[in-house]
N, C-alpha and C positions, 0 to 999 in steps of 0.2 A: 265473338263477343257478343256481350248482354244488351240488347237494344231492344224496345219495344215494336213487335211487330205489327205491320198495318196489313192485316189478312182480310182483302176486301172479298166481297161476295162474288166478284166476277172469278177471283182464284178458286173460291169453295166450289162454285157451280163447275168450274172446269175440271174438279177433280172427283165429282161425283161418279160413284160408281153404278153403271148401268146393270141394273137386275137382268139377270138372264131369263128369258121366257121359257115357261115348262116345256119340255120337248115330247109330249104325249101326243098321239095320232087317233084319229077316228078308229074305234075298235071295229075288227073286221069279223063277219060270220064265219065260223069255223065249222058248223055242222048243222044238222037240220034242227036239233034242239035250240038254236039260237045262241048256244055259248060264244063269249067274245073273250077277248086278251089284249091288253094294252100292248101295242108294237115297241112303247118307250117307256122309260120309267123315271121319274124326277129324282135329280140326284139329292141325297140327304144332305141337310143344312151341315156346314162345316162346324166342328165343335170349337167352343170359345178357348181362345187362350190369351194369356196375359204375359207380355214380355216386359222386364225389369231393365232400367238403363242407369248404370252408375256414372256420374258425371265428374271423373277425374277433371276434366276441362269442363268448367262451368258452362250452364246455359240457362237464361232466364225462362220462368215457366210460360210467359207469352211467346217466347220463340219456340219453346219446346212443342206446345201445344200446336203453333201455326204451321211449322215446318215438318213435324213428325206425327204427333198424336192424331191430330184432327184428320189431316187428309189420308193416314193409313185406316182409320175406322171408315172413313168415306168409302174407301177402294174395298177393304176387306172388314166387313162388319163384324167378324168373328174375333178381330185382332185387336186388343188393348194394349197401349204401350204406356208405361207408367215410369215416371223419375223418381229414381232413390233420392232421399234426403240426405245427402253427403254429410250435412253437419250434425246428423245424429248417427251416422254410420262410418267408421273408419274402414277403410278397404280391405285390410289384413284382416281385421275382425269379422268383418261381413264375409269373407271367403270362408274363414276359419270355421263359421256357424253354418256353413253350407246352405246360405240363403239364396233364393232363386236369382240367377243372374245371366242377363242374355246379351246385354250390350255395354260397351265401356266407350265413353268419350274421353278423349286423351289428347294429348300434345306429343307430337310423334318422337320428340326427343326424350320423352318419358317414357316410352315403351321399352327401352333396353333394361332400365332400373326395376321394371315390374315383370320383366319375361320369366323370372324364376317363380314366380307366383303360378305359372301355368293357366294364365287365364284367357290366352289369345287363341282363337282358330285361324288355321291359314286358310285364306278365302280364294286362294287359287284353284283348289278342287270344285269349289262351290260355284265359282264363275263359270267354269267349264261346264259343270252339271246343269246349271240353270240357263245358261247362255246369256248371263248377265252382259250388258254393253260396258265392258271396261275401257273400249276404244274412243269414248267421248271425253276421257279425262286427259288432262295434260300428261303425256308420257313422262316428263321430268317428275312431277308431284307423284307419280305411282313408285317411279325409281327411288325418291327419296323416302318414301314409306318402307320400301324394300331394303334400303341402305340399314334400317334398323335391326335387320334379322341376320341370321348367319349363311343360310342357303336359298335365298331368294323367296323366302315365304312373305305373304302379304297379310299382315297382322292388322289390317285396317283400310278404310278407305278414307281419303281426304274430303273434308267438306267445306274447309275455309283455309285461304292462304293469307297468312300474315304479310302486310305489307308495310313497308318504310316510306315515310314522308317528311319532307321540311313544311312544318307548320309555323306560320309567323304572325305575330300580333301586329295588325295593321296601325293600330293607335301609337305604338312605339315608334315605328317608321314614320307615320305623319309628324310626330311631336318633334322628331330631329331632322325632319326634311330629307330622308334617306329613301331612294327609290327600293320598291319591293324586291325581292329575290328573284330571280331568273331560273327557268329550267335550264337543265344542263351544266350547272356549275359543277366543279370539282372542289375537293375539300379545302384546298388554299384559297380559292375564291370565297368561298362561304365565310373561312377564318378572316378574310380581308375584309368582309362585309360585316362581320361581328366586332371589329376594332372601331368602326364609325357608330356603334350603337352601344357599346360598353361603357358608361359614365353615370355620373350622379348628377340629378337636377332637381333642385328643390326639396332636398333632403331624401329624395329617393333614389337608391342605386338599380340600375337597369343592367342586366346581362345581355350580352349580344348573340351568344348561341351556345346552347346546351346540346348534349348528345348522350346515348347510351354509353355504357362503359366499353372496355376494351374487347370483351368476347364479343358482343353484338356488332361492334363496329368490324370485327373480324370476320363476321357471316359474309361479307360481301367479297371477301377473299377465299371463300371456302375452307375458313380454319376452324379447327377443332383443337383446343388445348392439350388434347388426350388423344395419344396414339398407341395402340397395343398390337404388337407383330409377333406371332408365334407365343402368343402367352406372355410375354414381356413389356412392360411398358417402357415407352420412348415419351419423355415430356416434349411437348411441340411449343412451349412457351416461347421460344428465341425467335419463333415466327411471327410473333406480335411486336418485333421491336419498333418498326416504322408505325404501327397503329400507336403504341405507348407514347412515342415522341410526338407524333400528330395530336394527339390528346394533351400534351403537355404545352404544346405550342398554343392550343386553344384555350386552355384554361391558366396561361401565363398573360393573356391580355388583361392589364389591369382593370379590375372590377368585374371579370367574368367568370372566375372561379363559382361554383355552385356551392350550396350550403353542404350538399352532401355529393361527395364524390362517388361514381360508380352506381348511383341511384338512377332512377325512372326519371327521363326528362320530361315525360308528359305531365305529370302531376303538378310540379312547380308551374310550368307554363300556364296552365288552366287557371290554377288557383292564385298564384302570386302576381300575375298580369304584369309581370316586371321583366320577363325574357321575351327578347324580339324575335328569337328563331330556337326552334327545338327540333332537331333531327332524331326521330323516335319511330316507335311502331303506330299501329291504330288506336287512337284515342278517341275516335268519334263519339263513344259512348259518354266520356267525360265531356266532349265539347257540346254534345245535345243538352245537357244540363246546364251550361254556362252562357253569360250575355258577353263574352269576350269577342272583341271584334277579331276575327281571324280569317284566314286563308292558308291555300296549301301550294307548295310547289313541289318539283321533283327533288328527291332525295340526292345530296351531294354523292359524288363518286369518285374512286380513284382513278388517277390517269391510265392506269394498265387494265382498268376494269370498268370502261366507260358503260353508262347506262345499266349500271348493276346495284341492287340494292340487298341486303341481306341474303338471306339462302331460303330455299323452300323450307319454311317454318309454317307447320301444317297442323290443323285441329283435324282429329281423326275420329271415326266411329268403327269400332271393332266388335265382332259377334264373339261370346264369351266361348271357351272351349267347353264350359260345365252346362251350357244351354241345353235344355230338352226339346228346343223348337228350333231347329236350324233352318228348317225350311220356311217356316213362317217369318223367321228374322231375315231370310234373304228377300221376301216381299216386302218387308219393311223397308229393306236398303233400294228395292226397286222404285218405292213410291219417294222416297226421300230424295233419290238422285236423278228423279225425272226432271225433265226440260221444265216444266211448270214450277215445281218447287223450288228447283235451283236458280231460276229467274226470279223467283220471289224473294228468296234469301238476298240475292243482289240488289234488288231494287230498295228493300224495305227493312232490311235487319244488319246492315253495314257490314255483310261478308261478303269477299272475293271466292266465289266458285272455283274450285281445282279444275275447272272444264276448259278444254284447248279452244273452244269456239269464242271468239272475241265479243259477241253479243252481250255477255254476261259481264264484261268490263265496261262496255259502252252504256249499259244500263244501271251501273252502279249507283246507288243513292238516288235513283229518280222518282223515288216515292216517300222522301223524308224532306219535310218541309225546311229542317234546319240547314240543309245542305244545298238549296236552291242558290245559283250565282256562283258557287264554290268551284274553283279550277280542278275538279276532282280527276280529270283525265291526265292531269300532270303526274298523278302517281304511277299511272301504268306506262309512262314512257321509260321505265326502268324494268328491268326483269330480275329474278332471283337468281342468286348463283347456284351452281350444282350443290348438293349435300353431299359431303363426304360420308364415309362409312363410321356410324356412331356405336358407341359402347355404352355399358351401363355406368360406365365411370364420366361421362360426360357433365351431368349436373355438378358432381364435386370437383370436377377439373375446373370449371368455370368459377367456382366459389373460390377456388384455390388461388387461381389465376387474378381474380378481382382483389384479393387481399393484397397480393403485390402491386397491382396496379395504384391500389390507394398508397400505399407506401411510397411509390415513386412519385405520385403527383403531389404528393405532401412533403416531398422532399427529404424523407428519411432513408431512401436507398437510391443510388444511381440506376439508370434502366439496366445496365448489365447484371447486377448483383440481384435485383428485384426478378428479373426473368430466370436467372440460375437458381433462385430461391423457389420459385414458382415450379420450376421443373423438379427440382427435388422434393418437393411437398407431394407434388402429384404422382411421382414415381414411388414413393415411399406409402402414400395411400394406397396405391393399386397392389404393391407388394403385401401389404397389410391385409388386405382383402383376399388375396390368393391364399395367403398363410391360415385363414380361418377354417 
């Protein structure tokens, strides 16, 4: 997420590269004429290299400087890392023009749809070659990145784990004298609580609970609307039936249906200030700019999947297959994934590192003033679900499922018809793509 980094002098000092001393020694007399020779020779300075980063997954200039560009320059003065302005460059056109490309920042579910561009380097051989410490990552996060590849290739490393949480507006709860949400609720309990808060008062309509659409709610069940076996599509929309019905129950509470079904829950929660609870992803960047009186609780879970939210939903950094500086690129990854920089990311930029050490989660948000006093550790009482095998059809499949979800919620179709039509649309889309 994009949030202003608090890049303290202490962190900078910690990353300063200690210049190597010259290795020359006192000359030794080699003959009667007094000829001498240096026993050692100073290494030639490394040649300057500039590495270019394309941010499919956006990052603020402040965060980019604090987490990547500045610390890399401190440790490796010859390496400059620059952020490409994606507002002026479309990825496909940039690649077609053979412009310099060394890194791609991405969302791991977007990797399959861009694999055909041939832009990703498999990092497995480079990790072996350089001795890069892959063992410090959460192994399930690494597996989730490998799940987008065909043969276990590692097309990127995760630098941010998307979390889900139940945000709540304390003013709405206080206004109606309702106790704040507790950690450990399942969805039925959250919906029961929403019934106490969905009402009209003084001409203002209040919503008890909003959530993301069916596809994201299905992540906690490890669901993908698209399954392809042996090159043939098998729509998986039927697996979402209980989720469709759960959402219908939620939005059937009088006064609780959002203006936009299947839209993001975070935006209206922050701006309208009329929603009591929003079950959604990391929206701390929006809350930082708001005067909303809010706090956070554990994301609701399904009885069969307790203490589980979403799935491993990751932001990744990849080395470009076209890069002419892959050795230097690995040095950049070494710095970016160092303990100091990942701890800084956790403390001051709102990112959850994909490391297995709990110290990063315990320190999360500790240097962001607007998070003081918030129950942030409630977030980490849940863990992501295992990510299934993803295909390039995932994004379109989610969109087609969402269309039928809206039809069902709005009463245009019954649940079985909506799911059947979603499966048919997804399968037809995959067949059409294969026929091209």
